[in-house]
C-alpha positions as CSV (number, residue, x, y, z in Angstrom):
1,M,0.0,0.0,0.0
2,R,1.2,3.5,-0.8
3,V,1.5,5.8,2.2
4,L,0.7,9.5,2.7
5,V,3.3,10.6,5.3
6,D,2.0,13.2,7.8
7,T,4.0,16.2,8.8
8,C,4.8,14.9,12.3
9,I,6.7,11.9,10.8
10,W,8.7,14.1,8.4
11,S,9.6,16.4,11.2
12,L,10.7,13.6,13.4
13,A,12.8,12.1,10.6
14,L,14.2,15.2,9.0
15,R,14.4,17.9,11.6
16,R,14.9,16.4,15.0
17,K,17.7,14.4,16.5
18,T,16.3,11.0,17.1
19,S,17.3,9.4,20.3
20,K,14.3,7.7,21.7
21,E,13.9,4.1,20.5
22,Q,10.4,4.7,19.2
23,N,11.6,7.7,17.1
24,I,14.3,5.6,15.7
25,E,11.8,2.9,14.8
26,I,9.5,5.4,13.1
27,T,12.4,6.9,11.2
28,N,13.5,3.4,10.0
29,Q,10.0,2.6,8.9
30,L,9.8,5.8,6.9
31,R,13.2,4.9,5.3
32,E,11.6,1.5,4.4
33,F,8.7,3.2,2.7
34,V,11.0,5.5,0.8
35,N,13.2,2.7,-0.3
36,E,10.1,0.8,-1.5
37,Y,8.8,3.9,-3.4
38,R,5.6,3.8,-1.4
39,V,5.7,7.4,-0.1
40,E,3.2,10.0,-1.4
41,M,3.3,13.8,-0.7
42,I,0.9,16.6,-1.0
43,G,1.6,20.4,-1.1
44,P,0.0,21.2,2.3
45,I,2.3,18.7,4.1
46,R,5.3,20.0,2.2
47,Q,4.4,23.5,3.3
48,E,3.9,22.4,7.0
49,V,7.2,20.6,7.1
50,L,9.1,23.6,5.7
51,S,7.3,26.3,7.8
52,G,9.0,27.7,10.8
53,I,12.5,27.0,9.7
54,T,14.3,30.3,10.1
55,N,17.8,29.1,9.2
56,I,18.0,29.5,5.4
57,E,20.7,26.8,5.1
58,Q,18.5,24.3,7.0
59,F,15.4,25.3,5.0
60,N,17.2,24.8,1.7
61,K,18.6,21.5,2.8
62,L,15.2,20.2,3.9
63,K,13.6,21.6,0.7
64,T,16.2,19.7,-1.4
65,H,15.5,16.4,0.5
66,L,11.8,16.8,-0.2
67,T,12.2,17.4,-3.9
68,A,12.5,13.6,-4.2
69,F,8.8,13.4,-3.6
70,E,6.4,14.7,-6.2
71,D,3.1,16.2,-5.0
72,L,0.0,14.2,-5.8
73,P,-2.3,16.6,-7.7
74,L,-5.1,17.9,-5.6
75,K,-8.6,18.1,-7.2
76,V,-11.7,19.9,-6.3
77,H,-13.2,16.6,-5.1
78,D,-10.4,16.3,-2.5
79,F,-11.4,19.6,-1.0
80,E,-15.1,18.9,-1.1
81,I,-14.6,15.5,0.6
82,A,-12.3,17.2,3.2
83,A,-15.1,19.6,4.1
84,E,-17.6,16.7,4.3
85,F,-15.1,14.8,6.6
86,F,-14.7,18.0,8.7
87,N,-18.5,18.3,9.1
88,K,-19.0,14.6,9.8
89,C,-16.4,14.6,12.6
90,R,-17.5,17.9,14.0
91,K,-21.0,16.4,14.3
92,K,-19.5,13.7,16.5
93,G,-17.6,16.2,18.6
94,I,-14.2,15.4,16.9
95,Q,-12.1,18.5,16.0
96,G,-9.3,18.7,13.5
97,S,-7.5,21.1,11.2
98,N,-8.4,21.7,7.6
99,T,-5.0,20.1,6.6
100,D,-5.8,17.0,8.7
101,F,-9.1,16.5,6.9
102,L,-7.5,17.2,3.5
103,I,-5.0,14.4,4.4
104,C,-7.9,12.1,5.2
105,S,-9.7,13.0,2.0
106,V,-6.6,12.5,-0.3
107,A,-5.8,9.2,1.5
108,S,-9.4,8.0,1.1
109,N,-9.7,9.1,-2.5
110,N,-6.4,7.5,-3.5
111,D,-6.5,4.3,-1.4
112,L,-3.5,5.5,0.6
113,G,-2.5,4.6,4.2
114,I,-1.8,7.5,6.5
115,F,1.5,7.2,8.4
116,T,1.3,9.5,11.5
117,T,1.9,9.7,15.2
118,D,-0.9,12.3,15.6
119,K,-3.5,10.8,17.9
120,D,-6.2,12.9,16.3
121,F,-6.1,10.5,13.3
122,S,-7.2,7.6,15.6
123,L,-10.3,9.6,16.4
124,F,-10.9,10.4,12.7
125,A,-10.5,6.7,11.8
126,K,-13.6,5.9,14.0
127,V,-15.7,8.0,11.8
128,L,-14.0,8.3,8.4
129,P,-13.0,5.7,5.8
130,I,-9.2,6.0,6.4
131,K,-6.5,3.5,7.0
132,L,-3.8,4.3,9.5
133,I,-0.3,2.8,9.2
134,N,0.9,1.6,12.6
135,H,4.6,2.0,13.3
136,H,6.4,-1.3,14.1
């Protein structure tokens, strides 16, 4: 299965020093997905990963790393479904960001797993037709 990698995973693997065993496992799993050509990217995740990096050298290095991953084209339908997902979850008392619901929509529309450590996605998965990738 192809995998849409959430911002938190990219940040963990590319920005932070990984010392905790769980972080190392997650980084290794991402590396596996990359080596198997299973990773998918969308523009909003790319933007989130690059946002907040004030050191231009670091920013450019990270931007260069990410150029290996082409963005999946987003369609009107992706945004409409994201809004539906937002409304569906909100009705159940589940909150999330617009980007999170866009990730859910793109994953659902393209039969992608979502690789994340963000606990909100576990709540979304109770209501939405998404598949979460558990780290080993």
